[in-house]
Steps between C-alpha positions, in 0.01 A plus 500: 500500500595393148345156549149633592380586150611155369289340770203717405530412124548133556134405546407692181771324296388163656140571390610595149708195466213287631258662249747454218566133597114453508462662160781303353353183643165583357654577159689176507188310589306666209784428262506142621120478458526662156773261395306204629190625307706545188640156530150364550379676195799378299430144618126540408601631151735210447226260608255661258754481218569134574127422502447680176786316340368164630158581375635579152691174497184309602303676243756424228515134611119478490494648152766252378310212650178617347669520158644152541160365600339664193773351269443154663122532454547593131753218442269250662204626300704470180615153589138388571387653172786326311420171668135538390591602150784259426429203714374300204801593272640155477159330474397744229826440308428122506139556382635702203685190384174301515334780301782488245454129451121548448563764234771281332241219483245730343752635254612148404153403373484533120249740361342214300430306819332798659265537212433123439179530687558227759285598791708320762836639374343855487378473853846388606663801330248741662556340839874544479461860381261576792734343747784727381292810513354414839858444634620836367195677629558351849867616496395838394263531800812444713697779331664311217475692165598419146761721324411622158833609353420493127579846354677624815855596533713216636536524873749266668312531822200324344627338186752237412631544143535162319581614146497800268263547205618715206220754449584846369128605535495528877751661743788292612458308830123486461334175611362343195448137605430311833638154544373451854254718685627697796322581822534733799367452854422830666797718413742212452587304191377149538636381167652718231359491148729313256482725195654574162602860429520700178836579340600736240221761535529863616619565856236546759451867607622597838246421769352766709477461878244236571345368828707237668440145385551169677865409545683181422408172664553521879695204643261510793218405271677175423496407868138581570232242538 
């Protein structure tokens, strides 16, 4: 008789176990689904992070490339402008020598000969003078300008000191005489002015900040034309 109750409770226990197993299986399945969903979300997040990083790298690369292209454009534009401005540097320098010879020829004519009244000789003098002025005018139209250093402070970028002149009436290192005229082309020195500077006068006052002036002769100008 003691075995009868066990036989009566067996189906209930079996049903409970079955329900528990089903619930556990459902929970495991839900947990597995949740884990899978979490892994999927994590993978999606990592993909988004990777895409954002790649996008930033591409953006940075594009900005660098744009900056390099802009620098290249500016350099090319500057080179083209320099080529236009300084292409005749060597030719202009040679023409200055011709102009110097014309001026020497005019200066070599005695004053008495100029006032002698000979019509043919006077016409020749005028022709040489007009030729010199026309040549300098043509060079000026192409950016060649004459330096006027008399009374200015000696500047080694534009002047070449040939001698010193004792003169206590003007500040020391003031240009007081020009032996050979100097010229610039654009912002470059085509030929420095050969000058004499004052010596023995008061020192020049300290210069205030002034706008940038053309620098020393550029070796590149020597190779142009």
